[in-house]
C-alpha positions in Angstrom: 29.7 25.7 92.0 28.0 29.0 93.4 31.3 29.5 95.9 33.8 29.1 92.5 31.6 31.4 90.4 31.5 34.1 93.4 35.2 33.8 93.7 35.8 34.0 89.7 34.1 37.5 90.0 36.0 39.0 92.4 39.4 38.0 90.4 37.8 39.4 87.5 36.7 42.6 89.5 40.2 42.8 91.2 42.1 42.8 88.4 40.1 45.6 86.6 40.7 47.8 89.4 44.3 47.5 89.0 46.2 50.2 87.4 47.7 49.9 84.1 51.1 49.4 84.7 50.6 46.9 87.3 49.1 44.5 84.1 51.9 45.6 82.1 54.9 47.8 82.6 55.1 50.1 79.8 57.6 52.3 81.4 60.7 53.1 79.3 64.5 52.5 80.8 64.5 56.5 80.1 61.2 57.0 82.1 62.6 54.5 85.0 65.6 57.0 85.2 63.8 59.9 85.5 61.6 58.8 88.0 64.9 58.0 90.2 65.5 62.0 90.3 64.2 63.8 93.5 63.9 66.8 95.6 64.9 65.1 98.9 67.8 63.5 97.7 69.2 66.8 96.4 68.7 68.4 99.7 69.8 65.9 101.5 73.6 66.1 99.8 73.4 69.6 99.4 72.6 70.0 103.1 75.3 67.8 104.0 78.2 69.2 102.2 77.1 72.7 102.4 76.8 72.6 106.2 78.8 74.9 108.4 80.2 71.6 109.8 82.2 71.2 106.7 83.5 74.2 107.1 83.5 75.3 103.5 85.3 72.0 102.7 88.4 73.5 101.0 90.7 71.2 99.1 93.9 69.8 100.9 92.0 70.2 104.0 90.6 68.0 107.0 87.1 68.9 106.0 87.9 68.7 102.2 88.6 65.1 103.1 85.5 64.6 104.7 83.6 65.6 101.8 85.5 63.2 99.8 84.8 60.1 102.2 81.3 61.3 102.4 81.4 60.8 98.3 82.8 57.7 98.6 80.2 56.2 101.0 77.4 57.4 98.9 78.8 55.4 95.7 79.4 52.4 97.6 76.0 52.5 98.7 74.6 53.1 95.2 76.7 50.1 94.1 78.7 52.0 91.8 82.0 50.9 89.8 85.4 52.9 90.6 86.8 54.0 87.6 90.0 53.0 88.4 90.5 49.5 89.8 88.9 48.9 93.2 89.1 52.7 94.7 86.7 55.2 93.9 89.7 58.0 95.3 92.3 59.4 92.8 94.7 60.7 95.0 97.1 63.7 93.6 99.6 66.4 95.3 99.5 69.9 94.3 102.2 72.0 94.8 103.3 75.8 95.6 105.8 77.8 96.2 106.4 79.1 100.1 104.5 82.1 99.7 101.2 82.7 101.4 99.8 84.2 98.1 101.3 81.6 95.7 98.9 79.4 93.6 98.7 75.8 93.8 99.6 73.9 90.3 99.6 69.9 89.0 101.6 70.9 86.1 104.9 68.4 86.1 107.5 70.7 84.8 106.2 73.6 87.3 106.3 70.8 90.0 109.4 69.8 89.3 110.7 73.4 89.6 109.0 74.4 92.7 110.3 70.9 94.5 113.8 72.4 94.3 113.1 75.6 96.9 110.9 75.1 99.8 107.5 74.6 99.2 104.2 73.5 99.9 102.2 70.3 99.4 98.4 70.1 99.2 97.1 66.6 99.1 93.7 66.4 97.1 91.6 63.2 95.8 88.9 63.5 92.9 86.3 60.8 93.4 85.6 59.0 90.2 83.4 56.3 88.9 82.1 55.2 85.7 79.5 52.6 83.7 81.2 50.6 80.9 79.5 51.5 77.7 79.0 49.3 74.7 82.1 51.1 73.1 84.3 51.7 75.9 86.9 53.6 73.4 84.4 56.8 73.8 84.2 58.4 76.9 81.7 60.9 78.2 82.1 63.0 81.5 79.5 64.1 83.7 81.6 66.2 86.4 81.5 68.9 89.3 83.9 69.8 92.2 83.2 69.5 95.7 85.4 71.6 96.7 84.9 75.1 97.7 86.7 78.2 99.2 86.8 76.8 103.0 86.4 79.4 106.0 87.8 83.1 106.8 88.8 83.1 110.9 89.6 87.0 110.5 86.4 87.6 108.7 83.6 89.5 110.8 80.5 88.0 110.8 79.5 84.8 108.9 83.1 83.3 108.3 82.1 79.9 106.2 82.0 79.7 102.9 79.3 77.1 103.0 79.0 76.4 98.6 75.3 75.6 98.4 75.6 76.2 94.7 79.3 76.2 94.1 79.1 73.6 93.6 77.6 70.9 96.1 74.6 71.8 93.7 76.3 70.2 90.6 77.4 67.3 92.9 74.7 65.9 93.9 73.4 66.5 90.1 76.1 63.9 89.2 75.2 61.5 92.0 71.7 61.6 90.6 72.2 61.3 87.0 74.5 58.3 88.0 71.4 56.5 89.8 69.1 57.2 86.7 71.4 55.6 84.4 71.6 52.4 87.1 68.0 52.9 87.1 67.5 52.3 83.2 69.4 48.7 83.2 70.4 49.6 79.9 74.5 49.7 79.1 75.3 53.3 77.4 76.9 53.4 74.1 79.6 55.1 75.7 81.7 54.9 78.8 80.3 57.6 81.4 82.8 58.9 83.7 81.1 60.4 87.1 83.8 62.8 88.0 83.6 64.7 91.3 86.8 66.8 91.1 88.7 68.3 94.0 91.0 71.5 94.0 88.8 73.3 91.4 89.0 76.4 93.3 92.6 76.4 93.7 92.7 76.6 89.8 91.2 73.8 88.0 93.2 70.9 89.4 91.4 68.4 89.9 89.8 67.9 86.5 93.8 69.1 85.0 95.1 66.1 86.8 92.6 63.6 85.5 92.8 64.9 81.7 96.6 63.7 82.0 95.5 60.0 82.6 92.6 59.7 80.3 93.4 58.5 77.1 93.4 61.0 74.3 
């Protein structure tokens, strides 16, 4: 009898020592989401995207493609849902006249004219995920571009335009906002698209291309 009484006292004392959240989790869904946002994750994403190894991740180049592959891998690890079918990538081609200083475009009318003469093609990809809302006809877009200016081999000094602020920092913010939405465990009122655009430094190409296929 004495042993049982001592055991009961120990149990009561242990329960009293537990923090309040262990007894009853009063954390709101919004607070759960906010708690996922952290500096180490931000530094990891920006550190990779803005590293010298990615050579400024210019759109239409090998290094820009590597940046896109990294983002796809991150979204898969997060168990995110692609915006289209079963792929996070939305590939598109941007066109330009053969003159080196001519800008690229995705405008259909301009593209048709360019195709009739010698021209250049830059393959690009938007990386897109979504969380379906209770009202799927209404859409909110959280976006940032992941391309930057690449590198200049003729430049004396540091030749790489790393693009930490423009816009690797924005990309990590989009990824952390997505993680925060997931952590709430709540379905949003509107569908939220998490867009990582390509080709922005060449003239807002990625966001322009996405806008052409979204419902008005």
